[in-house]
C-alpha positions as CSV (number, residue, x, y, z in Angstrom):
1,M,15.2,102.4,181.7
2,P,18.3,102.4,182.7
3,E,18.3,98.8,182.8
4,S,17.6,99.0,178.9
5,A,20.6,100.8,178.1
6,I,23.0,99.7,175.0
7,K,26.7,100.0,174.1
8,S,25.9,101.8,171.2
9,K,23.5,105.0,169.8
10,K,21.1,102.4,168.7
11,E,17.4,103.0,168.3
12,Q,17.4,106.9,169.5
13,Y,15.0,108.9,167.8
14,F,13.1,112.0,167.7
15,F,9.9,113.5,166.0
16,V,8.9,116.7,166.2
17,N,5.0,117.1,164.8
18,N,5.4,113.3,163.5
19,R,8.7,114.0,161.4
20,F,11.7,112.6,161.9
21,V,14.5,114.8,162.8
22,R,17.9,114.8,164.2
23,N,18.8,117.7,167.1
24,P,21.8,117.7,169.3
25,F,20.6,120.2,172.1
26,L,17.5,117.4,172.2
27,N,19.8,114.5,172.8
28,H,21.8,116.3,175.3
29,A,18.6,117.0,177.6
30,V,18.1,112.9,177.0
31,Y,21.7,112.3,178.9
32,Q,21.8,115.1,181.0
33,A,18.2,113.2,183.0
34,Y,19.6,110.2,182.4
35,K,23.2,111.2,183.8
36,E,22.9,110.0,187.9
37,L,21.6,107.0,186.6
38,M,23.9,105.1,183.8
39,S,27.5,104.5,183.5
40,S,28.9,107.0,180.5
41,E,29.6,103.9,178.5
42,S,25.8,102.9,177.7
43,H,23.3,104.7,176.0
44,P,19.6,105.1,176.5
45,R,17.1,103.8,173.7
46,Y,14.3,106.3,173.2
47,F,11.5,107.6,170.7
48,I,10.5,111.0,171.7
49,F,7.7,112.5,169.8
50,L,7.1,116.8,170.4
51,E,5.0,118.3,168.5
52,L,5.3,123.0,168.4
53,D,3.2,125.0,166.7
54,P,5.2,125.1,162.8
55,K,6.4,129.1,163.1
56,H,8.4,128.1,166.2
57,I,10.7,125.4,163.7
58,D,13.1,126.2,160.5
59,I,13.5,123.1,158.9
60,N,15.2,124.9,155.9
61,I,18.8,124.0,157.5
62,H,19.7,121.2,155.5
63,P,19.3,120.0,152.1
64,T,17.4,116.5,153.9
65,K,15.1,118.7,156.6
66,T,16.4,116.6,159.3
67,E,18.1,118.7,161.0
68,I,16.2,121.5,162.1
69,K,16.0,124.5,164.8
70,F,14.0,125.9,167.5
71,T,13.0,130.0,167.8
72,D,13.4,129.2,171.3
73,E,15.7,126.2,171.9
74,K,16.9,126.4,175.6
75,T,13.0,126.6,176.8
76,V,12.5,122.9,175.0
77,Y,15.2,122.1,175.7
78,M,14.2,122.1,179.3
79,L,11.1,121.5,178.6
80,L,12.6,118.3,177.7
81,L,14.9,117.4,180.2
82,S,12.0,118.4,183.6
83,S,9.9,115.6,181.4
84,I,11.8,112.9,181.4
85,K,13.0,113.5,184.6
86,R,9.5,113.2,186.0
87,A,8.7,110.0,183.7
88,L,12.5,108.6,185.2
89,G,10.6,109.3,188.9
90,K,7.0,108.0,188.4
91,A,8.7,104.6,187.3
92,N,10.6,104.9,190.8
93,V,14.0,105.9,189.2
94,A,15.1,108.6,190.3
95,P,13.4,110.7,192.8
96,S,11.5,113.3,192.1
97,L,8.2,116.0,193.1
98,D,4.8,114.8,193.4
99,F,3.1,117.7,191.5
100,E,-0.2,116.3,191.5
101,Q,-1.0,116.8,195.1
102,E,-0.5,119.4,196.9
103,V,0.8,118.9,200.5
104,S,-1.0,121.6,202.1
105,F,-4.0,120.5,201.0
106,N,-3.7,116.7,202.3
107,T,-6.0,117.2,205.7
108,E,-8.3,115.9,207.1
109,P,-12.3,117.2,207.0
110,P,-13.9,118.9,209.9
111,K,-15.0,116.6,212.4
112,L,-19.3,117.1,212.7
113,N,-20.7,119.9,215.2
114,H,-17.0,120.4,216.3
115,Q,-16.2,123.0,217.6
116,Y,-12.8,125.3,216.8
117,R,-11.3,128.1,219.0
118,A,-8.6,130.9,217.9
119,P,-5.0,130.4,218.9
120,E,-4.8,132.1,222.6
121,I,-0.8,133.7,222.9
122,S,0.5,134.5,226.6
123,Y,3.0,136.5,226.9
124,N,4.8,138.0,230.3
125,T,4.3,141.7,230.2
126,N,7.1,142.7,232.3
127,Y,9.2,141.4,230.9
128,N,12.9,143.9,229.7
129,P,15.3,142.3,227.4
130,F,17.7,145.0,228.9
131,K,16.6,144.8,232.5
132,S,20.3,142.6,234.0
133,T,18.6,140.0,237.0
134,V,22.1,140.8,238.5
135,P,21.5,142.9,242.3
136,A,24.5,146.1,241.4
137,G,27.7,145.7,242.4
138,Q,27.7,142.2,241.4
139,F,28.9,141.1,238.3
140,N,27.6,138.6,236.1
141,P,29.1,135.3,235.8
142,L,27.7,134.5,232.6
143,E,28.8,137.4,231.3
144,K,32.6,136.5,232.3
145,Q,31.9,132.8,230.4
146,N,30.9,134.4,227.2
147,K,33.9,136.8,227.5
148,Q,36.6,134.0,227.6
149,N,34.1,132.2,225.6
150,W,35.1,134.6,222.6
151,E,38.6,135.8,223.1
152,S,39.1,131.6,222.4
153,M,37.2,132.0,219.5
154,Y,39.3,134.4,217.9
155,E,42.5,133.3,219.4
156,G,41.6,130.2,216.6
157,F,41.0,132.3,214.3
158,K,44.0,134.0,214.3
159,Q,46.1,130.7,214.9
160,T,44.6,129.5,212.3
161,E,45.4,132.5,209.9
162,G,49.0,131.9,211.1
163,N,48.4,128.5,209.6
164,T,46.8,129.6,206.3
165,D,50.9,130.0,204.8
166,A,52.7,127.4,206.2
167,D,50.1,125.4,204.9
168,K,50.2,127.0,201.2
169,E,53.9,127.2,201.5
170,N,53.8,123.0,202.5
171,E,51.2,122.3,199.4
172,Q,53.8,124.5,197.4
173,Q,56.8,123.0,198.3
174,A,54.6,119.1,197.8
175,L,54.0,120.3,193.8
176,E,57.3,121.6,193.5
177,S,58.6,118.3,194.5
178,I,55.6,116.3,192.6
179,K,56.4,117.9,189.0
180,I,60.5,117.6,189.6
181,E,59.7,113.3,190.5
182,S,57.0,112.5,187.8
183,T,59.6,112.4,185.3
184,S,61.1,109.5,186.7
185,F,57.2,107.9,188.1
186,E,56.3,103.8,187.2
187,V,53.4,103.7,184.8
188,F,51.3,100.9,183.7
189,Q,47.6,100.7,182.7
190,I,44.7,99.5,183.4
191,N,41.7,98.9,181.9
192,N,42.7,100.6,179.3
193,K,41.3,103.7,180.7
194,Y,43.7,104.6,183.7
195,L,47.2,104.6,184.1
196,I,48.3,103.8,187.9
197,T,51.5,105.1,189.4
198,S,52.7,105.4,192.7
199,F,54.1,109.3,194.7
200,Q,55.4,109.2,198.1
201,N,53.9,105.4,198.8
202,N,50.2,107.1,197.6
203,L,48.8,104.8,195.1
204,L,47.4,107.6,192.3
205,A,44.7,106.1,189.8
206,I,44.7,108.8,187.3
207,D,41.6,109.4,183.9
208,L,43.4,108.6,180.8
209,Q,41.1,110.8,178.8
210,R,40.2,113.4,181.2
211,A,44.5,113.7,181.8
212,H,45.3,114.0,178.5
213,E,41.6,116.7,177.2
214,R,43.7,119.0,180.5
215,I,47.1,119.3,178.7
216,L,46.3,119.7,175.1
217,Y,43.1,122.7,177.0
218,E,46.2,124.5,178.5
219,H,48.4,124.0,175.5
220,Y,45.4,125.7,173.5
221,L,44.6,128.2,175.5
222,K,47.8,129.6,176.0
223,T,50.0,128.8,172.8
224,G,46.7,130.2,170.8
225,V,46.9,133.3,173.0
226,S,50.7,134.1,173.0
227,Q,50.7,132.9,169.7
228,A,49.1,131.5,167.0
229,I,49.3,127.7,166.7
230,H,51.2,126.6,163.1
231,S,49.1,125.0,160.7
232,Q,50.6,121.6,158.3
233,Q,49.3,122.1,155.3
234,L,47.3,119.5,153.0
235,L,48.1,118.5,150.3
236,F,44.1,119.2,148.6
237,P,42.1,121.4,150.2
238,E,39.0,120.0,151.7
239,H,35.4,121.2,151.1
240,I,33.0,120.9,154.0
241,E,29.0,121.7,153.8
242,L,28.0,122.6,156.6
243,S,24.3,122.8,158.2
244,T,23.0,126.9,158.5
245,N,23.9,127.1,162.0
246,D,27.0,125.5,162.3
247,F,28.9,127.5,158.9
248,T,27.0,131.1,160.8
249,L,29.0,129.8,163.8
250,L,32.2,129.2,162.1
251,K,32.0,132.1,160.9
252,D,31.5,134.3,164.0
253,L,35.3,131.7,165.4
254,L,36.8,131.8,162.4
255,E,39.6,133.7,163.5
256,E,39.9,132.3,166.6
257,F,40.3,128.7,164.3
258,K,43.2,130.4,162.8
259,L,44.7,131.2,166.2
260,L,44.5,127.3,166.7
261,G,46.2,126.4,163.5
262,F,43.5,125.6,161.2
263,D,43.9,127.5,157.4
264,I,39.8,127.4,156.4
265,N,38.7,130.1,153.5
266,I,34.3,130.8,153.0
267,F,34.1,128.7,150.1
268,G,30.1,129.9,148.7
269,K,26.5,129.5,151.1
270,N,27.2,126.6,154.1
271,N,30.5,125.7,152.6
272,I,34.1,126.0,153.3
273,A,37.5,125.4,152.2
274,V,40.2,123.6,154.8
275,N,43.9,124.4,153.4
276,G,45.8,123.1,156.4
277,S,45.1,121.8,159.9
278,P,46.9,122.1,163.5
279,S,49.8,119.7,163.0
280,D,49.4,117.5,165.9
281,L,45.8,116.3,164.5
282,E,47.3,115.1,161.7
283,Q,46.0,111.2,162.5
284,F,42.6,113.0,162.4
285,N,39.6,113.2,160.1
286,V,39.4,117.1,159.1
287,K,35.9,117.0,158.8
288,Q,35.0,115.4,161.8
289,M,37.0,117.1,163.6
290,I,35.4,120.8,162.8
291,E,31.9,119.0,162.8
292,G,32.5,117.6,167.0
293,I,34.2,120.8,167.7
294,L,31.5,123.2,167.0
295,E,29.2,120.2,168.9
296,T,31.1,120.9,171.7
297,Y,31.1,124.2,171.3
298,K,27.5,124.7,171.2
299,L,26.7,122.5,174.8
300,N,29.2,124.1,176.4
301,T,27.2,127.5,176.1
302,L,24.4,125.0,177.4
303,D,25.5,124.6,180.8
304,H,28.0,128.0,181.4
305,K,28.9,131.5,179.8
306,I,32.7,130.8,178.5
307,E,34.8,133.2,176.9
308,K,34.5,132.5,173.0
309,H,38.8,131.7,173.3
310,D,38.2,129.5,175.9
311,N,35.2,127.5,174.7
312,L,36.8,126.9,171.5
313,C,40.2,125.3,173.5
314,R,38.2,123.1,175.8
315,A,35.6,122.1,172.5
316,M,39.7,121.5,170.8
317,A,40.4,119.4,173.7
318,K,37.6,117.0,174.3
319,N,37.3,116.0,171.1
320,A,41.6,115.7,170.3
321,C,42.5,114.1,173.0
322,I,43.4,110.5,174.0
323,K,39.7,108.1,173.7
324,Y,39.4,105.6,176.6
325,G,40.7,101.7,174.4
326,K,43.7,103.3,173.5
327,V,46.9,101.1,174.6
328,L,49.7,103.6,175.7
329,E,53.7,102.5,175.2
330,N,55.3,103.0,178.4
331,S,57.3,105.9,176.8
332,E,54.1,107.4,176.4
333,M,52.2,106.6,179.5
334,K,55.2,108.2,181.5
335,L,54.7,111.7,178.9
336,L,51.2,112.0,180.0
337,V,51.7,111.6,183.6
338,S,54.5,114.4,183.5
339,N,53.1,116.7,180.7
340,L,49.8,116.2,183.4
341,F,51.7,117.8,186.7
342,Q,53.5,120.3,184.4
343,C,50.0,121.3,184.1
344,E,48.8,124.5,186.6
345,N,45.9,122.4,187.4
346,Y,46.2,118.3,187.3
347,L,43.1,118.0,189.0
348,H,40.4,118.7,186.9
349,T,38.8,118.9,183.6
350,A,38.1,122.5,182.3
351,A,34.2,121.6,182.8
352,G,35.4,120.8,186.8
353,K,35.6,117.0,186.5
354,T,37.8,114.6,188.6
355,I,41.2,113.8,187.1
356,M,43.1,111.2,189.3
357,M,42.4,110.2,192.9
358,E,44.9,109.1,195.3
359,M,44.8,106.4,198.0
360,L,46.8,106.8,201.2
361,Y,49.6,104.3,202.1
362,Q,47.5,104.6,206.3
363,D,44.6,103.6,204.1
364,I,46.2,100.7,202.6
365,E,47.5,99.4,206.0
366,K,44.1,99.9,208.1
367,H,42.4,97.6,205.1
368,F,45.2,95.1,205.3
369,K,45.1,94.9,208.7
370,K,41.5,93.7,209.3
């Protein structure tokens, strides 16, 4: 239940045919079911037991046998998601459909000796929709009124069309203005999660992590296509063992990884050798970064059909961006805000999540007049 959620990913267990397993797709299904019921900082507790025909399970993808693969992962994912949502609905935690009772059968039984008659239909057999009720030679005032209404609607449509160009021009001017002025914004940080600044007397609250994710996403998307990102060579190659599933995925994405600054060679079965990584990712653990990128890449494919390079750029930005809780220097905050407003889309992440909220000066004035 949501009220028993905790701040860490403890007490989360999956059992398939009574064997303890780990599977990121199943874990994602649980979080999707709880998506609207708890904050992003909370984690549900669960012990879930699944029973499947062994022929639909592959346990030979990792030496420890704790990682498994299903022949039809999407079906298992959707069944688990719908089952959890239904359970939450039955517990009155979330709205749910009642699958136990069909509404159309919820009627009273017929009364004893009651006579039922078939419904009767009555209509005017002389009605003609094409026959005018106005005598010949006279003008119907309703037709004139109807014509005027249609003309007024068309005039409004033409006026709206005229305003559209003006609105677009005003929006473009506002965009250029905010790009120029953003370099001099005064910014401060609250709760190590949001950046607060102002523009034209309006307050702006910016989600720190999502803003940086958007900046990195556009950087990788543009740079990776026009030219490969510079790779910083490691002092010693790092050898990484991956699961069979991740190893197959990485081989398919190998050229894309190289475009984005990774120098990776295949080094035997399920093993890779990393000789270099993007220069802007020096502070990250290479193994954790690559595993995180592959994990995010797979999760993205569950909800959307995304082009390969675009998906990898999203996954890299998601894993490399600044995380909540980081304290920034004033110069770092100003640079981040300035870079955000240079983006083509500074309002939403690549996944469509809101980056900033604006509070109008007029709304602030109304609040303090109460």
